[in-house]
C-alpha positions as CSV (number, residue, x, y, z in Angstrom):
1,M,92.6,-16.5,33.3
2,R,93.2,-18.8,30.4
3,G,95.0,-22.1,30.8
4,G,98.1,-20.6,28.5
5,R,98.4,-17.8,30.8
6,W,98.8,-19.8,33.8
7,W,101.4,-22.2,31.9
8,W,103.6,-19.3,31.6
9,V,103.6,-18.2,35.2
10,L,104.5,-21.7,36.2
11,V,107.3,-21.6,33.6
12,L,108.5,-18.5,35.4
13,L,108.2,-20.0,38.8
14,G,110.1,-23.1,37.5
15,M,112.6,-21.1,36.3
16,G,113.2,-19.5,39.7
17,W,113.1,-22.7,41.7
18,L,115.5,-24.2,39.0
19,G,117.6,-21.0,39.5
20,M,117.7,-21.8,43.6
21,A,118.3,-25.4,42.5
22,V,121.5,-24.5,40.6
23,S,122.3,-21.7,43.4
24,A,121.2,-18.9,41.3
25,E,118.8,-16.8,43.0
26,P,116.2,-15.0,40.8
27,D,115.5,-11.6,41.6
28,P,112.2,-11.4,43.5
29,E,111.5,-7.8,42.3
30,E,111.6,-8.9,38.8
31,V,109.5,-11.9,39.5
32,R,106.8,-9.8,41.1
33,R,107.0,-7.4,38.2
34,R,106.3,-10.1,35.7
35,V,103.5,-11.6,37.7
36,E,101.7,-8.0,37.8
37,I,102.1,-7.7,34.1
38,Y,100.4,-11.1,33.4
39,M,97.9,-10.3,35.9
40,R,97.0,-7.2,34.1
41,E,96.8,-8.9,31.0
42,E,94.6,-11.6,32.3
43,K,92.0,-9.0,33.4
44,P,88.8,-9.6,30.9
45,A,88.0,-6.5,29.1
46,P,84.8,-5.0,30.4
47,V,81.6,-6.3,28.8
48,P,79.6,-3.3,27.4
49,K,76.3,-3.0,28.9
50,P,73.7,-3.4,26.2
51,V,72.1,-0.4,25.0
52,S,68.5,-0.7,25.5
53,K,66.5,0.4,22.3
54,P,63.4,2.4,23.1
55,A,60.1,0.4,22.3
56,P,58.7,1.4,19.0
57,K,55.7,3.9,19.3
58,P,52.6,2.2,18.1
59,A,51.5,3.1,14.7
60,P,48.6,5.7,14.9
61,K,45.0,4.5,14.1
62,P,43.6,5.4,11.2
63,A,41.0,8.0,11.5
64,P,37.4,6.5,11.0
65,A,36.1,6.9,7.6
66,L,33.4,10.0,7.6
67,K,29.9,8.3,6.6
68,P,28.6,10.4,3.6
69,Q,25.8,12.7,5.0
70,P,22.6,12.5,3.3
71,K,21.6,15.2,1.1
72,P,18.8,17.2,2.5
73,A,15.4,16.4,0.9
74,P,14.5,19.3,-1.3
75,T,11.6,21.3,0.1
76,V,8.2,21.3,-1.8
77,D,6.5,24.7,-2.0
78,Y,2.9,23.1,-1.6
79,D,1.2,26.4,-1.9
80,H,3.0,27.5,-5.2
81,E,2.2,24.0,-6.6
82,A,-1.5,24.2,-5.7
83,W,-1.7,27.8,-7.1
84,K,0.0,26.4,-10.6
85,A,-2.3,23.7,-10.8
86,A,-5.4,25.8,-10.2
87,A,-3.8,28.6,-12.9
88,Q,-3.4,25.8,-15.5
89,C,-7.0,24.5,-14.6
90,G,-8.4,27.8,-15.1
91,T,-12.0,27.3,-13.9
92,A,-13.9,28.7,-10.8
93,A,-13.8,25.2,-9.3
94,C,-10.2,25.1,-9.1
95,F,-9.7,28.4,-7.9
96,E,-12.1,27.7,-5.1
97,A,-10.4,24.4,-4.4
98,Y,-7.1,26.4,-3.8
99,L,-8.8,28.7,-1.5
100,E,-10.2,26.1,0.6
101,D,-6.8,24.4,1.1
102,Y,-5.0,27.9,1.5
103,P,-7.5,30.5,2.7
104,K,-4.3,32.5,3.6
105,G,-1.9,31.4,1.0
106,R,0.4,33.6,-0.8
107,Y,-1.9,33.4,-4.0
108,A,-5.3,33.8,-2.1
109,R,-6.1,37.5,-3.3
110,M,-5.2,36.3,-6.9
111,A,-7.6,33.5,-6.6
112,K,-10.3,35.8,-5.2
113,A,-9.9,38.1,-8.0
114,R,-10.1,35.4,-10.7
115,L,-13.5,34.0,-9.0
116,K,-14.5,37.7,-9.1
117,S,-13.7,38.3,-12.6
118,E,-15.5,34.8,-13.6
119,S,-18.8,35.9,-11.6
120,D,-18.7,39.2,-13.4
121,A,-18.1,37.5,-17.0
122,Q,-21.2,35.3,-16.6
123,P,-24.7,36.4,-16.6
124,A,-26.7,35.7,-13.5
125,V,-29.0,32.8,-13.8
126,V,-32.5,32.9,-12.3
127,T,-34.1,29.6,-11.5
128,E,-37.8,29.7,-11.2
129,R,-39.5,27.2,-9.0
130,P,-42.8,26.0,-9.9
131,A,-45.8,27.7,-8.2
132,P,-47.1,25.4,-5.3
133,A,-50.1,24.5,-7.1
134,A,-47.7,23.1,-10.0
135,R,-46.3,20.5,-7.6
136,G,-49.4,18.5,-7.6
137,A,-51.5,17.3,-4.7
138,N,-50.0,15.7,-1.5
139,R,-47.6,12.9,-2.7
140,R,-46.8,11.1,0.9
141,F,-49.6,8.8,0.1
142,I,-50.4,7.0,-3.0
143,D,-53.6,4.8,-3.7
144,N,-52.2,1.8,-5.7
145,S,-55.8,1.2,-7.0
146,D,-55.4,-2.3,-5.7
147,G,-56.9,-2.2,-2.2
148,T,-53.5,-0.9,-0.9
149,V,-52.1,2.6,0.0
150,T,-48.4,3.3,0.1
151,D,-46.8,5.6,2.4
152,N,-43.6,7.1,0.9
153,Q,-42.2,8.6,4.0
154,S,-41.9,5.1,5.7
155,G,-42.1,2.8,2.5
156,L,-44.9,0.8,4.1
157,I,-48.0,-0.5,2.3
158,W,-51.1,-0.3,4.3
159,L,-54.4,-2.0,3.8
160,K,-56.5,0.7,2.5
161,D,-59.8,-0.5,4.4
162,A,-58.8,0.4,8.2
163,N,-61.7,-1.7,9.3
164,C,-62.0,-5.1,7.6
165,F,-61.6,-7.5,10.7
166,G,-63.7,-5.6,13.4
167,L,-62.6,-6.3,17.0
168,K,-60.5,-9.2,18.0
169,D,-57.9,-10.1,20.7
170,W,-54.3,-10.0,20.2
171,F,-54.1,-13.7,18.9
172,A,-56.9,-13.8,16.4
173,A,-55.6,-10.1,15.2
174,M,-52.1,-11.7,14.7
175,A,-53.7,-14.6,12.7
176,S,-56.0,-12.6,10.8
177,A,-53.0,-10.3,9.6
178,R,-51.2,-13.1,8.6
179,D,-53.8,-15.1,6.7
180,L,-54.8,-11.9,4.6
181,A,-54.3,-12.4,0.9
182,S,-55.4,-10.8,-2.4
183,G,-59.1,-11.3,-2.7
184,A,-60.0,-10.3,0.9
185,C,-60.7,-7.0,2.2
186,G,-60.7,-5.4,-1.4
187,L,-57.3,-6.7,-2.2
188,R,-56.2,-7.2,-6.0
189,D,-52.5,-6.8,-5.4
190,G,-51.7,-10.5,-6.0
191,S,-50.4,-10.8,-2.2
192,V,-50.5,-14.1,-0.3
193,S,-51.0,-15.5,2.8
194,G,-47.7,-14.6,4.9
195,Q,-46.9,-11.4,3.4
196,W,-49.1,-9.1,5.7
197,R,-48.7,-8.7,9.3
198,L,-49.8,-6.4,12.2
199,P,-47.5,-3.2,12.3
200,S,-44.9,-2.9,15.3
201,K,-45.1,-0.1,17.4
202,E,-42.4,2.0,15.8
203,E,-44.4,1.3,12.4
204,W,-47.5,2.9,13.9
205,E,-45.4,5.8,15.2
206,T,-44.4,6.6,11.5
207,L,-48.0,6.7,10.6
208,I,-49.3,8.8,13.6
209,D,-49.7,12.7,13.4
210,K,-49.6,13.7,17.1
211,N,-50.7,17.3,15.9
212,A,-53.8,16.0,14.0
213,S,-57.5,15.6,15.5
214,A,-59.0,12.2,15.7
215,P,-58.3,10.1,14.1
216,M,-54.5,11.2,14.4
217,L,-53.5,10.6,10.8
218,P,-51.7,13.0,8.4
219,A,-53.8,15.3,6.4
220,G,-54.6,14.0,2.9
221,H,-54.3,10.5,3.9
222,L,-56.1,8.2,1.5
223,F,-57.5,5.4,4.0
224,T,-60.9,4.3,4.7
225,G,-62.8,2.9,7.8
226,V,-60.1,4.4,10.0
227,Q,-61.5,4.1,13.7
228,S,-60.8,6.8,16.0
229,D,-60.2,4.0,18.7
230,E,-57.6,1.5,19.7
231,Y,-55.6,-0.7,17.5
232,W,-53.2,-3.6,17.9
233,S,-49.4,-3.7,17.3
234,S,-47.4,-6.8,17.2
235,T,-44.9,-5.4,19.7
236,T,-45.2,-7.3,23.2
237,Y,-45.1,-4.9,26.1
238,R,-41.7,-5.1,27.8
239,D,-40.9,-8.5,29.4
240,S,-44.6,-9.4,29.8
241,T,-45.8,-12.3,27.4
242,G,-49.5,-11.4,28.6
243,D,-49.7,-7.8,27.4
244,A,-49.1,-6.2,24.0
245,R,-48.7,-2.5,22.8
246,I,-51.6,-0.5,21.4
247,V,-52.1,2.6,19.8
248,T,-55.1,4.8,20.2
249,L,-55.9,7.3,17.3
250,N,-58.3,9.5,19.2
251,V,-55.5,10.5,21.9
252,D,-51.6,10.3,21.6
253,Y,-51.4,7.2,23.8
254,V,-49.0,4.0,23.1
255,G,-49.6,1.5,26.1
256,P,-50.2,-2.0,27.1
257,L,-53.1,-4.2,27.1
258,A,-54.0,-7.8,27.8
259,K,-53.7,-9.9,24.8
260,V,-56.7,-12.2,25.6
261,S,-59.2,-10.1,27.6
262,A,-59.2,-7.2,25.4
263,S,-60.8,-6.6,21.8
264,N,-59.3,-4.0,19.5
265,S,-59.3,-3.1,15.8
266,V,-56.9,-4.5,13.2
267,W,-54.9,-2.8,10.3
268,P,-52.5,-4.9,8.6
269,V,-49.4,-3.8,7.0
270,R,-46.6,-5.3,4.7
271,G,-43.2,-4.0,3.1
272,G,-40.9,-1.9,4.9
273,R,-38.7,-3.6,7.8
């Protein structure tokens, strides 16, 4: 209740007391009535309850932007492209190339028809092979007319005289072949010391004809002095330092033999390798 309202109540009470003092009694009912009036006026007006506003709804999220889808790559009809290229080329080789790549392609029948028309249009060509006599003599071996013979099959150049040095042990045979030079053993090829050597076991095997009779050399060979006996090779036998491989031209045999105690024929070779 505000201070001003209480002040009026006090005034009224004071007036009652004053009436009592002057012997004028106030009407108690009137006093009560007035007090109730002022009490009603002093009741504070009800405070309206705040109206709660509903929370704002969140704004909807924007839809994600759609990524642009790549355009499908154009399909290539390789069969058609190959046929188009063959038709533009127009030769039999082009149609054969098409059939090789697409034997069951859509245009295979057309390609075969074009090939048939090409073959029908061209006269057959007959290639005559020369008679065997016209091909000349055996050309595997060539006599170089300088004391040497070339074997065209292996590319090796052999000393034409297969019995120039006689029988020697392995070490003497190696030295004799190494020291051979033009002017010795009928050589006029201009070769120098160090160019010749004993043939290896593998080089011997390129010369020997296992189906021939002794000496086991190919028919039509041009060598002289060939011995139907044993010749040294430069190949050491397996891991043995005391034995070397030999070849025997009267039988099919390539085996070991002691380097020092045995004596065999010497046949130098050069080139190849």
